[in-house]
C-alpha positions in Angstrom: 0.0 0.0 0.0 1.5 3.3 -1.1 1.7 6.2 1.4 -0.3 9.2 0.6 1.6 12.2 -0.8 1.8 15.1 1.6 2.4 18.7 0.9 5.3 20.4 2.6 2.8 22.2 4.9 1.0 18.9 5.8 4.4 17.3 6.5 5.5 20.2 8.8 2.2 20.0 10.7 2.5 16.2 11.1 6.1 16.5 12.4 5.1 19.2 14.8 2.2 17.1 16.1 4.5 14.1 16.5 7.0 16.1 18.4 4.4 17.5 20.8 3.1 14.0 21.5 6.6 12.7 22.2 7.2 15.6 24.6 3.9 15.0 26.4 4.7 11.3 26.7 8.2 12.1 28.0 6.7 14.4 30.7 4.2 11.6 31.7 7.1 9.1 32.1 8.9 11.8 34.1 6.0 12.1 36.5 6.0 8.3 37.0 9.8 8.5 37.7 9.3 11.3 40.2 6.5 9.3 41.9 3.8 12.0 41.1 1.7 9.5 39.1 1.2 5.8 40.0 0.5 2.9 37.6 -2.9 2.6 39.1 -3.6 6.2 38.2 -2.5 5.7 34.7 -4.7 2.6 34.3 -7.7 4.6 35.5 -6.9 7.4 33.0 -6.4 5.0 30.1 -10.0 4.9 29.2 -10.3 8.7 28.7 -6.8 9.9 27.9 -5.4 9.1 24.4 -1.8 9.8 25.4 -1.9 7.4 28.3 -3.7 4.8 26.2 -0.9 4.8 23.6 2.0 4.7 26.1 3.9 1.4 26.3 3.5 -0.6 29.5 7.2 -1.5 29.5 8.2 2.2 29.4 6.0 3.0 32.4 7.2 0.1 34.5 10.9 0.9 33.7 10.2 4.4 34.9 9.2 3.3 38.3 11.8 4.0 41.0 14.0 0.9 41.6 12.8 -0.9 38.5 15.3 -1.6 35.7 14.9 -3.5 32.4 15.4 -6.9 34.0 12.9 -6.4 36.8 10.4 -4.8 34.4 10.6 -7.8 32.1 10.1 -10.1 35.0 7.0 -8.1 36.2 5.5 -8.1 32.7 6.1 -11.8 32.4 4.5 -12.4 35.8 1.4 -10.4 34.6 1.5 -12.1 31.2 1.8 -8.9 29.3 3.7 -8.9 26.0 6.7 -6.6 25.7 5.2 -4.3 23.1 1.7 -3.9 24.7 0.4 -0.4 25.2 -1.7 0.6 28.3 -4.9 0.9 26.2 -4.5 -2.7 25.0 -4.5 -4.2 28.5 -7.5 -6.3 29.5 -9.1 -6.3 32.9 -7.2 -9.4 34.0 -3.8 -8.0 32.8 -4.4 -4.8 34.6 -5.3 -6.6 37.9 -2.3 -8.9 37.4 0.1 -5.9 36.8 -1.1 -4.1 39.9 -0.7 -7.3 42.0 2.8 -7.9 40.6 3.8 -4.3 41.5 2.7 -4.9 45.1 5.2 -7.7 45.6 
């Protein structure tokens, strides 16, 4: 399938929009790192907030204080969440399992 041809103006708008989304997602991850936002809060916001919905679960878990790549992978495996899953794609069972795994 061929990509649609964009004008220079459309391309500039798309690039600006993508940069704004990346910046907002980075700020969200920063809030998780600082402990201002919990995973439970993000899961509650996921139904109404498009930014949260499209954020990868692995990025959020890795941002938690004291959690690195190895522990994040272990937690996701424990909750049976694939590595590339986004918060909006989690089912009720996976959300509950993730919160339970984070309690341990």
